[in-house]
VOPAGU-2260 file (C-alpha; in pm, 1 decimal, decimal comma):
REM VOPAGU-2260
SITE   aa  ch    i         X         Y         Z
SITE  MET   A    0    7728,3   10329,7    8670,1
SITE  ASP   A    1    7696,7    9964,6    8778,6
SITE  SER   A    2    7421,8    9731,0    8664,1
SITE  LEU   A    3    7216,1    9765,6    8984,1
SITE  ARG   A    4    7218,4   10144,1    8956,8
SITE  LYS   A    5    7110,0   10118,6    8593,4
SITE  THR   A    6    6830,3    9881,3    8690,9
SITE  ALA   A    7    6702,0   10121,6    8956,2
SITE  LEU   A    8    6725,7   10416,0    8715,5
SITE  VAL   A    9    6532,8   10241,9    8438,2
SITE  ALA   A   10    6265,6   10116,5    8680,0
SITE  GLY   A   11    6227,7   10466,7    8823,3
SITE  VAL   A   12    6190,0   10621,3    8478,8
SITE  PHE   A   13    5922,5   10365,2    8389,6
SITE  TYR   A   14    5732,7   10447,6    8709,0
SITE  VAL   A   15    5739,2   10819,2    8634,7
SITE  ILE   A   16    5623,4   10756,4    8275,5
SITE  THR   A   17    5310,1   10583,7    8407,4
SITE  PHE   A   18    5186,0   10926,1    8518,3
SITE  VAL   A   19    5152,2   11058,1    8161,8
SITE  SER   A   20    4792,5   10931,0    8159,2
SITE  ILE   A   21    4673,5   11189,5    8413,8
SITE  PRO   A   22    4527,9   11416,9    8140,2
SITE  THR   A   23    4299,4   11137,9    8015,4
SITE  LEU   A   24    4034,0   11236,1    8270,6
SITE  ALA   A   25    3991,3   11560,8    8078,4
SITE  LEU   A   26    4061,8   11415,7    7733,9
SITE  TYR   A   27    3787,6   11152,5    7770,0
SITE  GLY   A   28    3527,7   11400,7    7892,0
SITE  ALA   A   29    3351,0   11431,5    7557,4
SITE  VAL   A   30    3321,4   11058,1    7491,0
SITE  HIS   A   31    3113,6   11018,2    7807,1
SITE  ASP   A   32    2842,0   11234,8    7653,9
SITE  PRO   A   33    2554,9   10992,2    7568,8
SITE  ASN   A   34    2517,1   11169,1    7234,1
SITE  TYR   A   35    2887,7   11176,7    7150,0
SITE  ILE   A   36    2850,8   10971,9    6829,7
SITE  VAL   A   37    2602,5   11219,3    6680,3
SITE  GLY   A   38    2743,3   11531,2    6845,4
SITE  PRO   A   39    2993,2   11790,9    6723,6
SITE  GLY   A   40    3355,1   11831,3    6825,0
SITE  PRO   A   41    3694,7   11677,9    6745,7
SITE  ASP   A   42    3798,6   11318,0    6806,4
SITE  THR   A   43    4163,4   11410,1    6867,9
SITE  PRO   A   44    4141,8   11424,3    7251,7
SITE  ILE   A   45    4016,4   11065,2    7267,1
SITE  LEU   A   46    4287,8   10948,6    7027,2
SITE  VAL   A   47    4557,0   11126,5    7229,2
SITE  GLY   A   48    4419,6   10978,7    7551,0
SITE  GLY   A   49    4433,2   10632,7    7396,2
SITE  VAL   A   50    4798,5   10677,2    7301,5
SITE  LEU   A   51    4882,2   10796,8    7653,4
SITE  GLU   A   52    4713,3   10495,0    7808,9
SITE  ILE   A   53    4901,6   10257,0    7579,9
SITE  ILE   A   54    5227,2   10420,8    7689,8
SITE  VAL   A   55    5124,4   10371,0    8051,5
SITE  ALA   A   56    5042,3   10004,6    7992,2
SITE  LEU   A   57    5380,6    9935,7    7833,2
SITE  ALA   A   58    5566,0   10132,2    8102,9
SITE  GLY   A   59    5381,4    9934,8    8370,2
SITE  ILE   A   60    5503,4    9607,6    8224,2
SITE  GLY   A   61    5849,7    9762,0    8206,1
SITE  THR   A   62    5856,0    9834,0    8580,7
SITE  ALA   A   63    5786,7    9470,8    8663,1
SITE  VAL   A   64    6025,1    9320,2    8408,1
SITE  VAL   A   65    6312,2    9547,2    8515,5
SITE  LEU   A   66    6261,1    9493,0    8889,5
SITE  TYR   A   67    6203,1    9116,1    8867,8
SITE  PRO   A   68    6569,8    9005,6    8870,0
SITE  VAL   A   69    6624,8    9207,5    9188,5
SITE  VAL   A   70    6310,7    9144,1    9394,8
SITE  LYS   A   71    6292,1    8772,5    9305,5
SITE  ARG   A   72    6580,9    8724,7    9547,7
SITE  GLN   A   73    6342,9    8823,2    9827,1
SITE  GLY   A   74    6049,8    8617,4    9705,7
SITE  GLU   A   75    6040,2    8462,3    9360,3
SITE  ALA   A   76    5670,3    8369,9    9367,0
SITE  ARG   A   77    5562,1    8722,3    9461,8
SITE  ALA   A   78    5804,4    8874,0    9210,9
SITE  LEU   A   79    5658,8    8657,0    8935,9
SITE  GLY   A   80    5310,5    8748,7    9054,6
SITE  PHE   A   81    5405,1    9115,1    9023,4
SITE  VAL   A   82    5507,0    9063,7    8660,5
SITE  ALA   A   83    5182,2    8875,9    8594,4
SITE  SER   A   84    4962,3    9138,7    8760,2
SITE  ARG   A   85    5134,6    9421,1    8572,4
SITE  THR   A   86    5076,9    9233,2    8247,4
SITE  LEU   A   87    4710,7    9178,0    8336,6
SITE  GLU   A   88    4678,3    9547,9    8419,2
SITE  ALA   A   89    4821,9    9637,0    8078,6
SITE  ALA   A   90    4582,1    9396,0    7906,8
SITE  ALA   A   91    4285,3    9560,3    8079,4
SITE  ILE   A   92    4409,1    9902,6    7968,5
SITE  PHE   A   93    4448,0    9783,2    7608,7
SITE  VAL   A   94    4092,0    9646,8    7606,7
SITE  GLY   A   95    3956,8    9973,2    7748,2
SITE  VAL   A   96    4140,8   10180,4    7489,5
SITE  ALA   A   97    4010,7    9952,7    7213,0
SITE  CYS   A   98    3655,3   10019,7    7334,0
SITE  LEU   A   99    3695,5   10397,4    7313,5
SITE  LEU   A  100    3869,4   10381,9    6975,9
SITE  THR   A  101    3577,0   10172,2    6849,4
SITE  VAL   A  102    3340,2   10448,4    6961,0
SITE  VAL   A  103    3547,7   10698,4    6764,5
SITE  THR   A  104    3536,7   10468,6    6461,4
SITE  LEU   A  105    3156,9   10445,8    6482,3
SITE  ARG   A  106    3136,5   10823,9    6493,0
SITE  GLN   A  107    3372,2   10873,4    6200,0
SITE  ALA   A  108    3186,0   10608,4    5999,3
SITE  GLY   A  109    2863,8   10806,9    6041,0
SITE  ALA   A  110    2679,4   10545,1    6246,5
SITE  GLY   A  111    2444,0   10819,2    6362,1
SITE  ALA   A  112    2155,1   10746,0    6595,7
SITE  ASP   A  113    2178,6   10373,3    6517,4
SITE  GLY   A  114    2519,4   10365,7    6684,2
SITE  LEU   A  115    2422,5   10546,3    7003,1
SITE  VAL   A  116    2339,4   10235,3    7205,2
SITE  ALA   A  117    2655,3   10055,6    7095,1
SITE  GLY   A  118    2865,1   10362,3    7173,1
SITE  GLN   A  119    2713,8   10403,9    7517,8
SITE  ALA   A  120    2767,5   10033,8    7591,5
SITE  LEU   A  121    3133,8   10053,4    7489,9
SITE  VAL   A  122    3192,7   10359,1    7708,7
SITE  ALA   A  123    3018,5   10186,9    8001,6
SITE  PHE   A  124    3239,4    9882,0    7947,2
SITE  TYR   A  125    3546,2   10106,4    7947,5
SITE  ASP   A  126    3439,2   10255,5    8281,3
SITE  ARG   A  127    3387,7    9911,1    8432,9
SITE  ILE   A  128    3712,5    9762,3    8310,0
SITE  SER   A  129    3893,7   10073,1    8434,3
SITE  VAL   A  130    3778,0    9989,9    8784,9
SITE  LEU   A  131    3954,4    9655,9    8743,0
SITE  GLY   A  132    4256,4    9759,1    8536,9
SITE  GLN   A  133    4331,2   10086,7    8712,2
SITE  GLY   A  134    4184,9   10009,9    9052,6
SITE  LEU   A  135    4191,1    9653,5    9181,3
SITE  ILE   A  136    4498,4    9532,4    8992,2
SITE  PRO   A  137    4718,8    9830,6    9094,1
SITE  ALA   A  138    4623,6    9745,7    9452,9
SITE  VAL   A  139    4749,4    9389,8    9394,9
SITE  ASN   A  140    5067,4    9536,0    9243,9
SITE  ALA   A  141    5123,3    9749,0    9553,0
SITE  LEU   A  142    5062,8    9452,0    9782,5
SITE  LEU   A  143    5311,9    9228,0    9600,3
SITE  LEU   A  144    5587,3    9481,8    9539,2
SITE  GLY   A  145    5527,8    9662,2    9868,5
SITE  THR   A  146    5587,3    9349,1   10077,4
SITE  LEU   A  147    5895,5    9260,2    9872,3
SITE  LEU   A  148    6050,5    9604,8    9913,9
SITE  TYR   A  149    5953,4    9626,8   10281,3
SITE  GLN   A  150    6122,5    9297,4   10365,3
SITE  SER   A  151    6427,9    9352,8   10144,9
SITE  ARG   A  152    6485,7    9714,5   10259,4
SITE  LEU   A  153    6586,7    9807,8    9905,2
SITE  VAL   A  154    6413,2   10142,9    9960,5
SITE  PRO   A  155    6313,3   10331,4   10278,0
SITE  ARG   A  156    6038,0   10135,6   10448,0
SITE  VAL   A  157    5806,0   10435,5   10457,6
SITE  LEU   A  158    5755,6   10399,5   10080,4
SITE  PRO   A  159    5621,5   10041,6   10074,8
SITE  VAL   A  160    5415,0   10113,4   10388,1
SITE  LEU   A  161    5250,5   10398,2   10198,4
SITE  GLY   A  162    5188,9   10160,7    9908,9
SITE  LEU   A  163    5025,1    9901,0   10133,0
SITE  ILE   A  164    4799,3   10163,2   10291,2
SITE  GLY   A  165    4716,8   10297,2    9946,7
SITE  ALA   A  166    4623,9    9947,2    9827,4
SITE  VAL   A  167    4364,4    9909,0   10103,6
SITE  LEU   A  168    4214,8   10252,0   10034,6
SITE  LEU   A  169    4204,9   10187,4    9659,6
SITE  VAL   A  170    4018,0    9859,4    9705,6
SITE  ALA   A  171    3772,5   10035,6    9936,1
SITE  SER   A  172    3715,5   10306,6    9675,1
SITE  ASP   A  173    3662,2   10050,5    9398,5
SITE  ALA   A  174    3416,8    9855,8    9612,8
SITE  ALA   A  175    3221,2   10173,6    9678,0
SITE  THR   A  176    3215,4   10244,6    9303,9
SITE  VAL   A  177    3094,7    9894,2    9217,8
SITE  PHE   A  178    2814,1    9913,7    9473,1
SITE  GLY   A  179    2709,1   10259,4    9355,2
SITE  LEU   A  180    2807,7   10459,4    9661,2
SITE  TRP   A  181    2987,2   10711,2    9440,5
SITE  ASP   A  182    3102,2   10752,1    9079,7
SITE  ARG   A  183    3436,6   10628,5    8949,3
SITE  VAL   A  184    3543,0   10991,9    8908,6
SITE  SER   A  185    3437,7   11175,4    9225,9
SITE  PRO   A  186    3600,7   11382,1    9501,9
SITE  LEU   A  187    3605,3   11087,8    9745,6
SITE  SER   A  188    3753,9   10843,5    9494,8
SITE  GLY   A  189    4011,3   11106,9    9404,7
SITE  ILE   A  190    4114,8   11144,7    9768,7
SITE  LEU   A  191    4140,0   10769,7    9827,0
SITE  VAL   A  192    4363,0   10718,6    9522,4
SITE  VAL   A  193    4618,7   10977,9    9639,0
SITE  PRO   A  194    4824,5   10748,3    9870,7
SITE  ILE   A  195    4889,4   10484,4    9604,8
SITE  ALA   A  196    4969,1   10752,7    9347,9
SITE  VAL   A  197    5216,8   10913,3    9588,5
SITE  TRP   A  198    5368,6   10568,7    9655,2
SITE  GLU   A  199    5432,7   10498,0    9287,4
SITE  PHE   A  200    5558,8   10846,4    9206,1
SITE  SER   A  201    5781,2   10861,5    9515,3
SITE  LEU   A  202    5919,9   10515,9    9440,9
SITE  GLY   A  203    6002,7   10622,5    9086,6
SITE  ILE   A  204    6176,8   10941,5    9197,7
SITE  TYR   A  205    6369,1   10760,7    9471,6
SITE  LEU   A  206    6494,7   10494,3    9232,2
SITE  ILE   A  207    6602,0   10759,9    8982,8
SITE  VAL   A  208    6779,8   10979,2    9237,5
SITE  LYS   A  209    6911,1   10729,0    9493,6
SITE  GLY   A  210    6885,7   10379,6    9349,2
SITE  PHE   A  211    6862,3   10075,2    9574,8
SITE  LYS   A  212    6973,5   10095,5    9935,7
SITE  PRO   A  213    7259,3    9863,6   10037,2
SITE  SER   A  214    7113,0    9533,4   10153,8
SITE  PRO   A  215    7192,7    9161,4   10153,2
SITE  ILE   A  216    7023,7    9140,6    9811,9
SITE  THR   A  217    7237,6    9411,4    9653,0
SITE  ALA   A  218    7549,4    9271,6    9818,0
SITE  GLY   A  219    7474,0    8925,6    9681,7
SITE  MET   A  220    7407,5    9054,7    9331,1
SITE  THR   A  221    7724,3    9264,9    9334,5
SITE  ALA   A  222    7928,1    8967,3    9446,1
SITE  THR   A  223    7776,0    8752,0    9171,7
SITE  ASN   A  224    7844,8    9015,5    8906,8
SITE  ASN   A  225    8205,1    9051,5    9025,7
SITE  GLN   A  226    8285,3    8681,9    9012,0
SITE  PRO   A  227    8559,6    8610,6    8757,7
SITE  THR   A  228    8457,2    8420,8    8447,6
SITE  LEU   A  229    8660,8    8126,4    8327,1
């Protein structure tokens, strides 16, 4: 297996790993109860959800770092922007997880009714930063990487086109959430997020199964790797 194939395989695996956070919608259900801090029930689902989100954040950075040496040959500024936006996305996820873990800590410390307002504020902050970290920034990611892959033809063009369409729909959904047209978790927001989710999952599977398509970029990298060393 040559280095380009390994790069595609690792990037694809990282993309697929980012989907481990899907269960967090159910795992975080209890913490959205206004009386969670004084209510009954286990804290384990929130802790598990936090771990899953941290894995997603690290895998997201991994996708950008692994792909950078390849896509920078198409556009170095956009490739660097992709690494930066993935890192910013991870930072937003980390902050959100820290908020929810703080709520759990307040509950375990027996904050009681005095901690209700703080707990509700932290959960509200998590919801807001999720709109940024898991909404707007992924749309920026899709825009940057989608244009790079579309122009370089490293993958079938239908994949980046789907990503670009998904980016527009995701921004529209986030805008509607911010302006109160619907909740962050709603049937409409769920429908609008499907294209970008399909883009990322399909890209991951394609890179795992097929790798990069032959292109001037892959030819140039292969030639560079095959140059004799003195």
